[in-house]
Backbone atoms as SQL, in Angstrom:
CREATE TABLE atoms (id INTEGER PRIMARY KEY, chain TEXT, resi INTEGER, resn TEXT, atom TEXT, x REAL, y REAL, z REAL);
INSERT INTO atoms VALUES
  (1, 'A', 1, 'LEU', 'N', -36.434, -60.039, 67.538),
  (2, 'A', 1, 'LEU', 'CA', -35.693, -59.811, 68.987),
  (3, 'A', 1, 'LEU', 'C', -34.257, -60.061, 68.600),
  (4, 'A', 2, 'LEU', 'N', -33.410, -59.191, 69.131),
  (5, 'A', 2, 'LEU', 'CA', -31.971, -59.214, 68.865),
  (6, 'A', 2, 'LEU', 'C', -31.422, -59.302, 70.228),
  (7, 'A', 3, 'ASP', 'N', -30.728, -60.458, 70.564),
  (8, 'A', 3, 'ASP', 'CA', -30.184, -60.697, 71.933),
  (9, 'A', 3, 'ASP', 'C', -28.642, -60.900, 71.681),
  (10, 'A', 4, 'THR', 'N', -27.826, -59.843, 71.916),
  (11, 'A', 4, 'THR', 'CA', -26.529, -60.165, 71.609),
  (12, 'A', 4, 'THR', 'C', -25.737, -59.912, 73.028),
  (13, 'A', 5, 'CYS', 'N', -24.804, -60.687, 73.261),
  (14, 'A', 5, 'CYS', 'CA', -23.898, -60.551, 74.331),
  (15, 'A', 5, 'CYS', 'C', -22.803, -59.535, 74.144),
  (16, 'A', 6, 'HIS', 'N', -22.544, -58.741, 75.015),
  (17, 'A', 6, 'HIS', 'CA', -21.536, -57.616, 74.837),
  (18, 'A', 6, 'HIS', 'C', -21.754, -56.810, 73.527),
  (19, 'A', 7, 'SER', 'N', -23.020, -56.231, 73.442),
  (20, 'A', 7, 'SER', 'CA', -23.246, -55.645, 72.090),
  (21, 'A', 7, 'SER', 'C', -22.299, -54.419, 71.985),
  (22, 'A', 8, 'ALA', 'N', -21.681, -53.808, 72.963),
  (23, 'A', 8, 'ALA', 'CA', -20.957, -52.747, 72.871),
  (24, 'A', 8, 'ALA', 'C', -19.488, -53.137, 72.203),
  (25, 'A', 9, 'THR', 'N', -19.229, -54.266, 72.353),
  (26, 'A', 9, 'THR', 'CA', -17.954, -54.676, 71.767),
  (27, 'A', 9, 'THR', 'C', -18.165, -55.624, 70.573),
  (28, 'A', 10, 'PHE', 'N', -19.474, -55.679, 70.018),
  (29, 'A', 10, 'PHE', 'CA', -19.677, -56.658, 68.902),
  (30, 'A', 10, 'PHE', 'C', -18.663, -56.541, 67.735),
  (31, 'A', 11, 'PHE', 'N', -18.362, -55.266, 67.367),
  (32, 'A', 11, 'PHE', 'CA', -17.306, -55.005, 66.437),
  (33, 'A', 11, 'PHE', 'C', -16.152, -54.427, 66.997),
  (34, 'A', 12, 'SER', 'N', -14.784, -54.777, 66.735),
  (35, 'A', 12, 'SER', 'CA', -13.559, -54.378, 67.201),
  (36, 'A', 12, 'SER', 'C', -12.581, -54.246, 66.104),
  (37, 'A', 13, 'GLY', 'N', -11.552, -53.692, 66.597),
  (38, 'A', 13, 'GLY', 'CA', -10.429, -53.443, 65.577),
  (39, 'A', 13, 'GLY', 'C', -10.680, -52.254, 64.625),
  (40, 'A', 14, 'GLY', 'N', -11.233, -51.366, 65.151),
  (41, 'A', 14, 'GLY', 'CA', -11.454, -50.000, 64.438),
  (42, 'A', 14, 'GLY', 'C', -12.679, -50.027, 63.499),
  (43, 'A', 15, 'VAL', 'N', -13.400, -51.243, 63.559),
  (44, 'A', 15, 'VAL', 'CA', -14.443, -51.180, 62.612),
  (45, 'A', 15, 'VAL', 'C', -15.876, -50.522, 63.448),
  (46, 'A', 16, 'ARG', 'N', -16.410, -49.990, 62.595),
  (47, 'A', 16, 'ARG', 'CA', -17.695, -49.128, 63.383),
  (48, 'A', 16, 'ARG', 'C', -18.632, -50.113, 63.559),
  (49, 'A', 17, 'ALA', 'N', -19.423, -49.656, 64.732),
  (50, 'A', 17, 'ALA', 'CA', -20.697, -50.526, 65.285),
  (51, 'A', 17, 'ALA', 'C', -21.703, -50.234, 64.259),
  (52, 'A', 18, 'PRO', 'N', -22.701, -51.156, 64.111),
  (53, 'A', 18, 'PRO', 'CA', -23.660, -50.840, 63.154),
  (54, 'A', 18, 'PRO', 'C', -24.595, -49.662, 63.526),
  (55, 'A', 19, 'ASP', 'N', -25.269, -49.000, 62.649),
  (56, 'A', 19, 'ASP', 'CA', -26.029, -48.091, 62.871),
  (57, 'A', 19, 'ASP', 'C', -27.466, -48.479, 63.217),
  (58, 'A', 20, 'PHE', 'N', -27.695, -48.787, 64.476),
  (59, 'A', 20, 'PHE', 'CA', -29.009, -49.257, 64.874),
  (60, 'A', 20, 'PHE', 'C', -30.160, -48.411, 64.395),
  (61, 'A', 21, 'ASP', 'N', -30.129, -47.165, 64.396),
  (62, 'A', 21, 'ASP', 'CA', -31.201, -46.428, 63.989),
  (63, 'A', 21, 'ASP', 'C', -31.522, -46.661, 62.343),
  (64, 'A', 22, 'ARG', 'N', -30.507, -46.779, 61.618),
  (65, 'A', 22, 'ARG', 'CA', -30.657, -47.008, 60.136),
  (66, 'A', 22, 'ARG', 'C', -31.329, -48.326, 59.971),
  (67, 'A', 23, 'ILE', 'N', -30.831, -49.299, 60.886),
  (68, 'A', 23, 'ILE', 'CA', -31.335, -50.792, 60.600),
  (69, 'A', 23, 'ILE', 'C', -32.645, -50.883, 61.033),
  (70, 'A', 24, 'GLN', 'N', -33.099, -50.280, 62.187),
  (71, 'A', 24, 'GLN', 'CA', -34.382, -50.152, 62.774),
  (72, 'A', 24, 'GLN', 'C', -35.308, -49.539, 61.641),
  (73, 'A', 25, 'ARG', 'N', -34.997, -48.488, 60.946),
  (74, 'A', 25, 'ARG', 'CA', -35.870, -47.784, 60.042),
  (75, 'A', 25, 'ARG', 'C', -36.086, -48.857, 58.873),
  (76, 'A', 26, 'ARG', 'N', -35.180, -49.423, 58.330),
  (77, 'A', 26, 'ARG', 'CA', -35.334, -50.259, 57.264),
  (78, 'A', 26, 'ARG', 'C', -36.074, -51.499, 57.600),
  (79, 'A', 27, 'LEU', 'N', -35.879, -52.123, 58.716),
  (80, 'A', 27, 'LEU', 'CA', -36.808, -53.131, 59.248),
  (81, 'A', 27, 'LEU', 'C', -38.286, -52.689, 59.325),
  (82, 'A', 28, 'GLU', 'N', -38.485, -51.583, 59.775),
  (83, 'A', 28, 'GLU', 'CA', -39.955, -51.026, 60.084),
  (84, 'A', 28, 'GLU', 'C', -40.490, -50.700, 58.667),
  (85, 'A', 29, 'GLU', 'N', -39.737, -50.223, 57.767),
  (86, 'A', 29, 'GLU', 'CA', -40.323, -49.894, 56.393),
  (87, 'A', 29, 'GLU', 'C', -40.852, -51.273, 55.883),
  (88, 'A', 30, 'ARG', 'N', -40.282, -52.363, 56.186),
  (89, 'A', 30, 'ARG', 'CA', -40.908, -53.822, 55.841),
  (90, 'A', 30, 'ARG', 'C', -41.879, -54.416, 56.849),
  (91, 'A', 31, 'GLY', 'N', -42.203, -53.901, 57.826),
  (92, 'A', 31, 'GLY', 'CA', -43.093, -54.304, 58.667),
  (93, 'A', 31, 'GLY', 'C', -42.668, -55.251, 59.784),
  (94, 'A', 32, 'ILE', 'N', -41.249, -55.120, 59.887),
  (95, 'A', 32, 'ILE', 'CA', -40.485, -55.950, 60.955),
  (96, 'A', 32, 'ILE', 'C', -40.408, -55.294, 62.226),
  (97, 'A', 33, 'VAL', 'N', -40.714, -55.797, 63.368),
  (98, 'A', 33, 'VAL', 'CA', -40.452, -55.292, 64.640),
  (99, 'A', 33, 'VAL', 'C', -39.235, -55.659, 65.030),
  (100, 'A', 34, 'PHE', 'N', -38.588, -54.692, 65.586),
  (101, 'A', 34, 'PHE', 'CA', -37.080, -54.771, 65.894),
  (102, 'A', 34, 'PHE', 'C', -36.981, -54.339, 67.284),
  (103, 'A', 35, 'ILE', 'N', -36.465, -55.277, 68.094),
  (104, 'A', 35, 'ILE', 'CA', -36.236, -55.105, 69.606),
  (105, 'A', 35, 'ILE', 'C', -34.815, -55.680, 70.023),
  (106, 'A', 36, 'ALA', 'N', -33.839, -54.875, 70.335),
  (107, 'A', 36, 'ALA', 'CA', -32.501, -55.221, 70.518),
  (108, 'A', 36, 'ALA', 'C', -32.299, -55.175, 72.106),
  (109, 'A', 37, 'SER', 'N', -31.533, -56.193, 72.727),
  (110, 'A', 37, 'SER', 'CA', -31.292, -56.337, 73.982),
  (111, 'A', 37, 'SER', 'C', -30.759, -54.998, 74.835),
  (112, 'A', 38, 'SER', 'N', -29.927, -54.414, 74.117),
  (113, 'A', 38, 'SER', 'CA', -29.196, -53.213, 74.729),
  (114, 'A', 38, 'SER', 'C', -28.922, -52.136, 73.508),
  (115, 'A', 39, 'GLY', 'N', -28.507, -51.002, 74.007),
  (116, 'A', 39, 'GLY', 'CA', -27.904, -49.955, 73.152),
  (117, 'A', 39, 'GLY', 'C', -26.659, -50.388, 72.539),
  (118, 'A', 40, 'LYS', 'N', -26.205, -49.633, 71.606),
  (119, 'A', 40, 'LYS', 'CA', -24.956, -50.113, 70.779),
  (120, 'A', 40, 'LYS', 'C', -23.607, -49.688, 71.745),
  (121, 'A', 41, 'ASP', 'N', -23.992, -48.817, 72.736),
  (122, 'A', 41, 'ASP', 'CA', -22.565, -48.718, 73.617),
  (123, 'A', 41, 'ASP', 'C', -22.999, -49.237, 74.870),
  (124, 'A', 42, 'GLU', 'N', -23.865, -50.426, 74.975),
  (125, 'A', 42, 'GLU', 'CA', -24.103, -51.015, 76.384),
  (126, 'A', 42, 'GLU', 'C', -23.697, -52.538, 76.299),
  (127, 'A', 43, 'PHE', 'N', -23.447, -53.139, 77.422),
  (128, 'A', 43, 'PHE', 'CA', -23.318, -54.457, 77.419),
  (129, 'A', 43, 'PHE', 'C', -24.661, -55.248, 77.741),
  (130, 'A', 44, 'SER', 'N', -24.927, -56.332, 77.338),
  (131, 'A', 44, 'SER', 'CA', -26.270, -57.082, 77.779),
  (132, 'A', 44, 'SER', 'C', -25.685, -58.101, 78.699),
  (133, 'A', 45, 'PHE', 'N', -26.256, -57.918, 80.053),
  (134, 'A', 45, 'PHE', 'CA', -25.928, -58.579, 81.355),
  (135, 'A', 45, 'PHE', 'C', -26.459, -59.928, 81.414),
  (136, 'A', 46, 'GLU', 'N', -25.792, -60.757, 82.103),
  (137, 'A', 46, 'GLU', 'CA', -26.306, -62.054, 82.386),
  (138, 'A', 46, 'GLU', 'C', -25.943, -62.476, 83.861),
  (139, 'A', 47, 'ARG', 'N', -26.725, -63.242, 84.431),
  (140, 'A', 47, 'ARG', 'CA', -26.516, -63.708, 85.908),
  (141, 'A', 47, 'ARG', 'C', -26.920, -65.151, 85.864),
  (142, 'A', 48, 'ASP', 'N', -26.321, -65.777, 86.597),
  (143, 'A', 48, 'ASP', 'CA', -26.383, -67.342, 86.905),
  (144, 'A', 48, 'ASP', 'C', -27.761, -67.603, 87.424),
  (145, 'A', 49, 'GLU', 'N', -28.387, -66.748, 88.406),
  (146, 'A', 49, 'GLU', 'CA', -29.709, -66.916, 88.829),
  (147, 'A', 49, 'GLU', 'C', -30.788, -66.830, 87.704),
  (148, 'A', 50, 'TRP', 'N', -30.635, -66.147, 86.816),
  (149, 'A', 50, 'TRP', 'CA', -31.644, -66.017, 85.785),
  (150, 'A', 50, 'TRP', 'C', -31.530, -67.178, 84.846),
  (151, 'A', 51, 'LYS', 'N', -30.251, -67.616, 84.764),
  (152, 'A', 51, 'LYS', 'CA', -30.093, -68.713, 83.651),
  (153, 'A', 51, 'LYS', 'C', -30.110, -68.341, 82.083),
  (154, 'A', 52, 'HIS', 'N', -30.158, -66.993, 82.014),
  (155, 'A', 52, 'HIS', 'CA', -30.198, -66.242, 80.712),
  (156, 'A', 52, 'HIS', 'C', -29.641, -64.909, 80.936),
  (157, 'A', 53, 'GLY', 'N', -29.589, -64.171, 79.901),
  (158, 'A', 53, 'GLY', 'CA', -29.269, -62.857, 79.919),
  (159, 'A', 53, 'GLY', 'C', -30.517, -61.954, 80.309),
  (160, 'A', 54, 'ALA', 'N', -30.230, -60.779, 80.818),
  (161, 'A', 54, 'ALA', 'CA', -31.489, -60.027, 81.369),
  (162, 'A', 54, 'ALA', 'C', -32.634, -59.996, 80.324),
  (163, 'A', 55, 'PHE', 'N', -32.167, -59.679, 78.857),
  (164, 'A', 55, 'PHE', 'CA', -33.118, -59.480, 77.873),
  (165, 'A', 55, 'PHE', 'C', -34.057, -60.784, 77.863),
  (166, 'A', 56, 'THR', 'N', -33.424, -62.053, 77.511),
  (167, 'A', 56, 'THR', 'CA', -34.195, -63.161, 77.556),
  (168, 'A', 56, 'THR', 'C', -34.929, -63.533, 78.751),
  (169, 'A', 57, 'TYR', 'N', -34.398, -63.124, 79.998),
  (170, 'A', 57, 'TYR', 'CA', -35.053, -63.460, 81.260),
  (171, 'A', 57, 'TYR', 'C', -36.304, -62.460, 81.040),
  (172, 'A', 58, 'ALA', 'N', -36.273, -61.289, 80.790),
  (173, 'A', 58, 'ALA', 'CA', -37.442, -60.478, 80.680),
  (174, 'A', 58, 'ALA', 'C', -38.487, -60.967, 79.895),
  (175, 'A', 59, 'ILE', 'N', -38.037, -61.486, 78.524),
  (176, 'A', 59, 'ILE', 'CA', -38.981, -61.925, 77.661),
  (177, 'A', 59, 'ILE', 'C', -39.669, -63.099, 78.191),
  (178, 'A', 60, 'LEU', 'N', -39.085, -63.974, 78.741),
  (179, 'A', 60, 'LEU', 'CA', -39.678, -65.421, 79.259),
  (180, 'A', 60, 'LEU', 'C', -40.626, -64.864, 80.598),
  (181, 'A', 61, 'LYS', 'N', -40.037, -64.007, 81.406),
  (182, 'A', 61, 'LYS', 'CA', -41.019, -63.463, 82.497),
  (183, 'A', 61, 'LYS', 'C', -42.220, -62.767, 81.957),
  (184, 'A', 62, 'GLY', 'N', -41.983, -62.027, 80.979),
  (185, 'A', 62, 'GLY', 'CA', -43.100, -61.279, 80.373),
  (186, 'A', 62, 'GLY', 'C', -44.277, -62.393, 79.557),
  (187, 'A', 63, 'LEU', 'N', -43.874, -63.336, 78.961),
  (188, 'A', 63, 'LEU', 'CA', -44.573, -64.162, 78.363),
  (189, 'A', 63, 'LEU', 'C', -44.991, -65.504, 79.284),
  (190, 'A', 64, 'GLU', 'N', -44.142, -66.149, 79.730),
  (191, 'A', 64, 'GLU', 'CA', -44.556, -67.318, 80.570),
  (192, 'A', 64, 'GLU', 'C', -45.252, -67.092, 81.650),
  (193, 'A', 65, 'GLU', 'N', -44.930, -65.952, 82.406),
  (194, 'A', 65, 'GLU', 'CA', -45.593, -65.445, 83.640),
  (195, 'A', 65, 'GLU', 'C', -46.788, -64.469, 83.420),
  (196, 'A', 66, 'GLY', 'N', -46.877, -64.190, 82.235),
  (197, 'A', 66, 'GLY', 'CA', -47.960, -63.154, 81.711),
  (198, 'A', 66, 'GLY', 'C', -47.694, -61.921, 82.205),
  (199, 'A', 67, 'GLU', 'N', -46.556, -61.495, 82.812),
  (200, 'A', 67, 'GLU', 'CA', -46.450, -60.180, 83.295),
  (201, 'A', 67, 'GLU', 'C', -46.513, -58.999, 82.169),
  (202, 'A', 68, 'ALA', 'N', -46.232, -59.365, 81.052),
  (203, 'A', 68, 'ALA', 'CA', -46.382, -58.341, 79.895),
  (204, 'A', 68, 'ALA', 'C', -47.898, -58.085, 79.582),
  (205, 'A', 69, 'ASP', 'N', -48.797, -58.826, 79.992),
  (206, 'A', 69, 'ASP', 'CA', -50.185, -58.751, 79.712),
  (207, 'A', 69, 'ASP', 'C', -50.756, -57.413, 80.485),
  (208, 'A', 70, 'THR', 'N', -50.185, -56.207, 80.191),
  (209, 'A', 70, 'THR', 'CA', -50.714, -54.970, 80.828),
  (210, 'A', 70, 'THR', 'C', -52.141, -54.711, 80.956),
  (211, 'A', 71, 'ILE', 'N', -53.023, -55.132, 79.583),
  (212, 'A', 71, 'ILE', 'CA', -54.360, -54.884, 79.727),
  (213, 'A', 71, 'ILE', 'C', -55.053, -55.987, 80.319),
  (214, 'A', 72, 'LYS', 'N', -54.523, -57.032, 80.541),
  (215, 'A', 72, 'LYS', 'CA', -55.102, -58.247, 81.462),
  (216, 'A', 72, 'LYS', 'C', -56.302, -58.823, 80.567),
  (217, 'A', 73, 'ASP', 'N', -55.847, -59.041, 79.221),
  (218, 'A', 73, 'ASP', 'CA', -56.953, -59.588, 78.577),
  (219, 'A', 73, 'ASP', 'C', -56.597, -61.012, 78.004),
  (220, 'A', 74, 'GLY', 'N', -55.544, -61.475, 78.707),
  (221, 'A', 74, 'GLY', 'CA', -55.141, -62.751, 77.997),
  (222, 'A', 74, 'GLY', 'C', -54.230, -62.800, 76.905),
  (223, 'A', 75, 'ILE', 'N', -54.058, -61.725, 76.265),
  (224, 'A', 75, 'ILE', 'CA', -53.146, -61.738, 74.937),
  (225, 'A', 75, 'ILE', 'C', -52.044, -60.742, 75.092),
  (226, 'A', 76, 'ILE', 'N', -51.001, -61.136, 74.936),
  (227, 'A', 76, 'ILE', 'CA', -49.829, -60.313, 74.918),
  (228, 'A', 76, 'ILE', 'C', -49.434, -59.712, 73.529),
  (229, 'A', 77, 'LYS', 'N', -49.661, -58.493, 73.346),
  (230, 'A', 77, 'LYS', 'CA', -49.261, -57.944, 72.080),
  (231, 'A', 77, 'LYS', 'C', -47.905, -57.377, 72.263),
  (232, 'A', 78, 'ILE', 'N', -47.163, -57.497, 70.955),
  (233, 'A', 78, 'ILE', 'CA', -45.908, -57.053, 70.845),
  (234, 'A', 78, 'ILE', 'C', -45.663, -55.594, 71.556),
  (235, 'A', 79, 'LYS', 'N', -46.595, -54.567, 71.528),
  (236, 'A', 79, 'LYS', 'CA', -46.330, -53.311, 72.122),
  (237, 'A', 79, 'LYS', 'C', -46.427, -53.463, 73.695),
  (238, 'A', 80, 'GLU', 'N', -47.097, -54.476, 74.103),
  (239, 'A', 80, 'GLU', 'CA', -47.046, -54.732, 75.621),
  (240, 'A', 80, 'GLU', 'C', -45.757, -55.428, 76.088),
  (241, 'A', 81, 'LEU', 'N', -45.376, -56.299, 75.208),
  (242, 'A', 81, 'LEU', 'CA', -44.064, -57.138, 75.527),
  (243, 'A', 81, 'LEU', 'C', -42.906, -56.018, 75.497),
  (244, 'A', 82, 'ASP', 'N', -42.992, -55.242, 74.473),
  (245, 'A', 82, 'ASP', 'CA', -41.801, -54.121, 74.472),
  (246, 'A', 82, 'ASP', 'C', -41.873, -53.263, 75.446),
  (247, 'A', 83, 'LEU', 'N', -43.029, -52.754, 75.957),
  (248, 'A', 83, 'LEU', 'CA', -43.117, -51.989, 77.115),
  (249, 'A', 83, 'LEU', 'C', -42.503, -52.756, 78.351),
  (250, 'A', 84, 'PHE', 'N', -43.078, -53.930, 78.576),
  (251, 'A', 84, 'PHE', 'CA', -42.577, -54.648, 79.696),
  (252, 'A', 84, 'PHE', 'C', -41.063, -54.716, 79.661),
  (253, 'A', 85, 'ILE', 'N', -40.619, -55.189, 78.527),
  (254, 'A', 85, 'ILE', 'CA', -38.941, -55.390, 78.470),
  (255, 'A', 85, 'ILE', 'C', -38.362, -54.081, 78.837),
  (256, 'A', 86, 'SER', 'N', -38.804, -52.975, 78.126),
  (257, 'A', 86, 'SER', 'CA', -38.011, -51.731, 78.128),
  (258, 'A', 86, 'SER', 'C', -37.916, -51.222, 79.705),
  (259, 'A', 87, 'GLU', 'N', -38.978, -51.556, 80.481),
  (260, 'A', 87, 'GLU', 'CA', -39.019, -51.204, 81.920),
  (261, 'A', 87, 'GLU', 'C', -38.388, -52.187, 82.648),
  (262, 'A', 88, 'TYR', 'N', -38.494, -53.532, 82.571),
  (263, 'A', 88, 'TYR', 'CA', -37.924, -54.498, 83.456),
  (264, 'A', 88, 'TYR', 'C', -36.562, -54.658, 83.242),
  (265, 'A', 89, 'VAL', 'N', -35.987, -54.654, 82.098),
  (266, 'A', 89, 'VAL', 'CA', -34.607, -54.826, 81.998),
  (267, 'A', 89, 'VAL', 'C', -33.633, -53.827, 82.794),
  (268, 'A', 90, 'PRO', 'N', -34.047, -52.463, 82.476),
  (269, 'A', 90, 'PRO', 'CA', -33.233, -51.571, 83.330),
  (270, 'A', 90, 'PRO', 'C', -33.456, -51.743, 84.812),
  (271, 'A', 91, 'GLU', 'N', -34.608, -52.212, 85.248),
  (272, 'A', 91, 'GLU', 'CA', -34.842, -52.421, 86.614),
  (273, 'A', 91, 'GLU', 'C', -33.894, -53.545, 87.285),
  (274, 'A', 92, 'ILE', 'N', -33.823, -54.515, 86.460),
  (275, 'A', 92, 'ILE', 'CA', -33.012, -55.621, 86.915),
  (276, 'A', 92, 'ILE', 'C', -31.515, -55.562, 86.857),
  (277, 'A', 93, 'THR', 'N', -31.116, -54.690, 85.918),
  (278, 'A', 93, 'THR', 'CA', -29.668, -54.419, 85.850),
  (279, 'A', 93, 'THR', 'C', -29.114, -53.065, 86.254),
  (280, 'A', 94, 'GLY', 'N', -29.947, -52.607, 87.271),
  (281, 'A', 94, 'GLY', 'CA', -29.559, -51.326, 87.870),
  (282, 'A', 94, 'GLY', 'C', -29.500, -50.182, 86.986),
  (283, 'A', 95, 'GLY', 'N', -30.136, -49.954, 85.911),
  (284, 'A', 95, 'GLY', 'CA', -30.173, -49.061, 84.953),
  (285, 'A', 95, 'GLY', 'C', -28.779, -49.033, 84.112),
  (286, 'A', 96, 'LYS', 'N', -28.263, -50.199, 83.877),
  (287, 'A', 96, 'LYS', 'CA', -27.080, -50.307, 83.147),
  (288, 'A', 96, 'LYS', 'C', -27.341, -50.963, 81.598),
  (289, 'A', 97, 'GLN', 'N', -28.510, -51.562, 81.346),
  (290, 'A', 97, 'GLN', 'CA', -29.076, -51.944, 80.106),
  (291, 'A', 97, 'GLN', 'C', -30.423, -51.616, 79.760),
  (292, 'A', 98, 'HIS', 'N', -30.324, -51.030, 78.420),
  (293, 'A', 98, 'HIS', 'CA', -31.611, -50.447, 78.066),
  (294, 'A', 98, 'HIS', 'C', -31.912, -51.153, 76.551),
  (295, 'A', 99, 'PRO', 'N', -33.000, -51.902, 76.511),
  (296, 'A', 99, 'PRO', 'CA', -33.355, -52.368, 75.197),
  (297, 'A', 99, 'PRO', 'C', -33.739, -51.357, 74.263),
  (298, 'A', 100, 'ARG', 'N', -33.679, -51.595, 73.071),
  (299, 'A', 100, 'ARG', 'CA', -34.108, -50.613, 71.988),
  (300, 'A', 100, 'ARG', 'C', -35.048, -51.103, 71.096),
  (301, 'A', 101, 'SER', 'N', -36.042, -50.353, 70.805),
  (302, 'A', 101, 'SER', 'CA', -37.059, -50.732, 69.787),
  (303, 'A', 101, 'SER', 'C', -37.421, -49.736, 68.974);
């Protein structure tokens, strides 16, 4: 899980942003699940009421409150969490932030 604030401006001064697609492919080849808080050209939003960024807030809501358990079997699989995060974060940010996996 990669939660970075202002991921759109992570690199500055003419330095290229990282190639998330390439990073994701390399991690997947090694059996590592990669979920980033936002696309490379997006900001990661925070609100005082959440006490976290949208991504972390969604993870906690999905896990602690069990909302990511879409099958309702008492087990939250990574695919369920990924689905919940990918739908919930855009919802609470008005479509301005989209997690990548």
